[in-house]
C-alpha positions in Angstrom: 13.6 20.3 17.2 14.5 20.7 20.9 17.1 18.0 21.4 20.7 18.1 19.9 21.0 16.5 16.5 23.1 13.7 17.9 20.5 12.8 20.4 17.9 12.8 17.9 19.8 10.6 15.6 20.6 8.2 18.5 16.7 7.8 18.9 16.1 7.2 15.4 18.8 4.5 15.4 17.1 2.9 18.5 13.6 2.9 17.1 14.9 1.4 13.8 16.9 -1.5 15.4 13.9 -2.3 17.6 11.7 -2.5 14.6 14.1 -4.3 12.1 16.4 -7.1 13.4 19.2 -6.6 10.9 19.2 -2.8 10.9 22.5 -1.3 9.5 23.8 2.1 9.8 24.9 3.0 6.2 26.0 6.6 7.1 26.2 8.7 10.1 28.0 12.0 9.5 27.7 14.8 11.9 29.1 18.2 11.1 28.7 21.5 13.0 25.8 22.7 10.7 24.7 19.5 9.2 23.7 16.0 10.4 23.1 13.0 8.2 21.8 9.6 8.9 21.1 6.6 6.5 19.9 3.3 7.7 18.7 0.2 6.0 17.2 -3.2 6.9 15.9 -6.3 5.1 12.1 -6.8 6.0 10.9 -10.0 4.3 11.3 -9.6 0.4 11.7 -5.8 0.9 14.6 -3.5 1.9 13.7 -0.6 4.1 15.8 2.6 3.7 15.5 5.6 5.9 17.4 9.1 5.3 17.3 12.0 7.7 19.2 15.2 7.4 19.2 17.9 9.8 20.6 21.3 8.8 21.0 24.1 11.3 18.5 26.7 10.9 16.4 24.7 8.3 13.6 22.2 8.4 14.5 18.5 8.8 14.7 16.6 5.5 13.8 13.0 5.4 13.2 10.2 2.9 11.7 6.7 3.9 11.6 4.1 1.2 10.5 0.6 0.8 12.3 -1.2 -2.0 11.9 -4.5 -3.6 15.1 -5.2 -5.5 15.9 -1.8 -7.1 12.3 -0.8 -7.5 10.6 1.6 -5.2 7.6 0.1 -3.8 6.6 3.2 -1.8 8.6 6.3 -0.8 7.7 9.2 1.7 9.8 12.3 1.7 9.5 16.1 2.1 11.5 17.2 -0.9 10.3 20.0 -3.1 8.7 17.9 -5.6 7.0 19.5 -8.7 4.1 17.1 -8.7 3.4 17.3 -5.0 3.6 21.2 -5.3 1.2 21.1 -8.2 -1.3 19.1 -6.1 -0.9 21.6 -3.3 -0.8 25.0 -5.2 -2.2 24.1 -8.7 -1.0 26.4 -11.5 0.9 28.7 -8.9 3.2 25.7 -8.0 6.4 27.3 -9.5 6.2 30.1 -7.0 6.9 27.5 -4.4 9.5 25.5 -6.0 11.9 25.3 -3.0 9.2 24.5 -0.4 9.5 21.2 1.5 6.4 19.3 1.1 5.5 16.0 2.6 4.3 13.5 0.2 4.2 9.9 -1.0 5.4 8.1 -4.1 3.7 4.8 -5.1 5.3 2.0 -7.1 7.9 3.3 -9.5 7.2 6.9 -8.6 4.0 6.7 -10.9 1.7 8.5 -8.4 2.2 11.2 -5.8 -0.1 12.0 -2.8 0.3 14.7 -0.2 0.8 13.4 3.4 1.4 14.8 6.7 5.0 15.3 8.0 6.2 11.9 8.9 8.6 10.7 11.6 10.6 7.5 11.9 8.0 6.1 14.3 5.2 7.0 11.7 7.1 5.1 8.9 7.8 2.0 10.9 4.1 1.9 11.9 3.2 2.3 8.2 5.7 -0.4 7.3 4.2 -2.9 9.7 0.6 -2.1 9.0 1.0 -2.2 5.2 3.5 -4.7 4.2 2.2 -8.2 4.3 5.0 -10.8 5.3 4.6 -14.6 4.8 5.0 -15.7 8.4 4.0 -19.3 7.6 
C-alpha cells in the first residue's frame, strides 16, 4: 500500500457511500501501527458489511459480508481459514496455518472456494452484479 492508511480508509468510505445510500461508519480506529474500519449499509433485504484492518508491516486484512438477518449469504475474506488452506495445499495445509488466503464462504459458511484478493471496489461490483433487488 503506497498511500497512508488514513487516506486509503477515506477512499474506502467514499466508495462505500457512493455505492450504498445509507452507508454507516460503525468503527474507525487509527493507531500508529494499526488502522481499522468497519462499515455497513442496508441493500434491499440485505445488510452489507465491510471490515478492513491495516497493520504496519503486514498484509491488509479484510472481511466483506452480505447478511440477511443474522445469516451470512456470502462472505469474502483473507483470514487463514483451514478449509481454504486445505483447498490450496491439500494434506500439507497445516504447515501454512497462518497464511492469509483469499476465499469466499457461501450461505451459512457451508462451502468455501478460493478467490483472488478482493478490494472494496471488487466487492461492491460483486454485490451489484449478484444480488437481485426488486425494483418494481
